[in-house]
DRENTOR-205010 format. One record per residue (C-alpha): x, y, z; residue number from 1. Coordinates in Angstrom, 2 decimals. Each point is the difference from the previous one (the first is absolute). Example, Ala and Ser with C-alpha at 12.3 -4.5 7.8 and 13.67 -1.06 7.14 Angstrom:
# DRENTOR-205010
u v w pos
12.30 -4.50 7.80 1 $
1.37 3.44 -0.66 2 $
***
This chain:
# DRENTOR-205010
u v w pos
-7.25 9.96 25.31 1 $
-3.42 -2.74 1.28 2 $
0.91 -3.60 1.30 3 $
-2.72 -2.40 -1.29 4 $
0.38 -3.83 1.00 5 $
-1.05 -2.70 -2.27 6 $
-0.41 -3.75 1.70 7 $
1.56 -2.39 -2.92 8 $
0.36 -3.48 -0.49 9 $
3.98 -0.06 -0.62 10 $
1.82 -0.62 3.48 11 $
2.58 -2.03 -1.71 12 $
3.78 1.51 -0.90 13 $
1.98 2.91 -0.45 14 $
0.17 -0.07 -3.71 15 $
-4.41 0.13 0.19 16 $
0.94 3.10 2.15 17 $
1.89 2.11 -2.43 18 $
-1.87 -1.42 -2.79 19 $
-3.65 1.58 1.31 20 $
2.08 3.14 1.40 21 $
1.67 0.46 -3.23 22 $
-3.39 -0.10 -1.81 23 $
-1.98 2.50 2.60 24 $
2.96 2.23 -0.39 25 $
-0.39 0.16 -4.25 26 $
-3.30 1.86 1.41 27 $
0.66 3.93 -0.53 28 $
0.67 1.61 4.05 29 $
-0.75 -3.23 1.44 30 $
2.03 -2.40 2.10 31 $
-0.74 -3.49 1.23 32 $
1.59 -1.97 2.64 33 $
-0.72 -3.93 1.01 34 $
-0.08 -1.22 3.34 35 $
0.36 -3.35 -0.52 36 $
-1.21 -1.77 3.15 37 $
-2.76 2.50 0.09 38 $
-0.91 -0.66 -3.10 39 $
-0.55 3.57 -1.08 40 $
1.21 2.42 -2.67 41 $
-0.10 3.65 1.45 42 $
-0.58 2.58 -2.85 43 $
0.82 3.50 0.63 44 $
-0.97 2.62 -2.43 45 $
0.48 3.55 -0.44 46 $
-3.01 0.63 -2.69 47 $
-3.32 -1.38 -0.19 48 $
0.80 -3.95 -0.94 49 $
-2.81 -1.97 -1.37 50 $
-0.21 -3.46 2.10 51 $
-0.69 -1.91 -4.16 52 $
3.59 1.24 -1.10 53 $
1.44 -1.79 2.91 54 $
-1.70 -3.04 -0.71 55 $
0.94 -0.56 -3.17 56 $
3.65 0.76 0.63 57 $
0.25 -2.85 3.00 58 $
-1.75 -2.45 -2.41 59 $
1.90 0.89 -3.05 60 $
3.03 -0.52 2.24 61 $
-1.59 -3.74 0.82 62 $
-1.21 0.99 3.35 63 $
-3.76 0.50 1.50 64 $
-1.26 2.82 2.40 65 $
-3.09 -1.58 2.12 66 $
-1.46 3.64 0.59 67 $
0.64 3.37 1.33 68 $
0.31 1.70 3.49 69 $
***
């Protein structure tokens, strides 16, 4: 799996963290981990992963990504 860090605007609470991680984990072959202090979502994936797919899942959960690294 390859990690991919994605900056975000949500640095709120454990509930936000869980919702974003669940949204990413819903993508086949992907796993999300949120660092609330840094405001980062780290996405690990075993297969090719489209940035737009991650963005859409996170936005459907009610959050916003500010970019990718």
